[in-house]
C-alpha positions in Angstrom: -0.3 10.1 15.1 -3.3 8.0 14.3 -4.8 8.6 10.9 -8.3 8.0 9.7 -8.1 6.8 6.1 -11.6 6.4 4.8 -11.1 4.1 1.8 -10.7 0.5 3.1 -8.6 -0.7 0.1 -6.1 2.2 0.6 -5.9 1.5 4.4 -5.3 -2.2 3.7 -2.6 -1.6 1.1 -0.9 1.0 3.4 -0.9 -1.5 6.3 0.4 -4.3 4.0 3.3 -2.0 2.9 4.2 -1.0 6.4 4.2 -4.6 7.6 6.2 -5.9 4.6 8.8 -3.1 5.1 9.2 -4.1 8.8 9.5 -7.8 7.9 12.1 -7.1 5.2 14.0 -4.9 7.7 13.9 -7.6 10.3 15.2 -10.1 7.8 18.2 -7.9 7.0 16.9 -7.2 3.5 17.3 -3.5 3.9 17.6 -2.6 0.2 14.3 -4.3 -0.5 12.7 -2.5 2.5 14.1 0.8 1.2 12.7 0.2 -2.3 9.3 -0.6 -0.9 9.3 2.4 1.3 10.3 4.6 -1.7 7.3 3.2 -3.6 4.8 3.8 -0.8 6.4 6.8 0.8 3.4 9.1 0.0 1.0 6.7 1.7 3.2 5.9 4.7 4.8 9.2 5.7 1.7 11.4 5.7 2.3 15.1 6.5 1.0 16.4 9.8 -2.7 16.9 9.8 -3.4 14.8 6.7 -6.2 12.3 7.2 -7.0 11.5 3.5 -5.1 10.2 0.6 -5.8 10.9 -3.1 -5.3 7.9 -5.4 -6.3 6.8 -8.9 -8.0 3.5 -9.4 -8.1 1.9 -12.8 -10.9 -0.6 -13.3 -11.5 -2.9 -16.3 -15.2 -2.6 -17.0 -15.0 -5.9 -19.0 -13.9 -7.9 -16.0 -16.2 -10.6 -14.8 -16.3 -12.7 -11.6 -15.8 -15.7 -13.8 -12.3 -14.6 -14.9 -9.3 -15.8 -12.9 -6.0 -14.0 -12.1 -2.9 -15.8 -13.2 -0.6 -15.8 -10.2 2.3 -17.8 -11.7 
């Protein structure tokens, strides 16, 4: 079933999760793949006929483009 998910960020995160699960499974890291699948299950295993996802997005209104994200 091909789904039409309208929100681009949601579609990107869904695809990232699916790809990451497949990579973990292929690398014999099954427990990690299962944990990720459990976290994103609602977004991956959509019920028949569902074409939209509901999600909550929290935004910091004080955030500016000048701030950096610490990725250490």
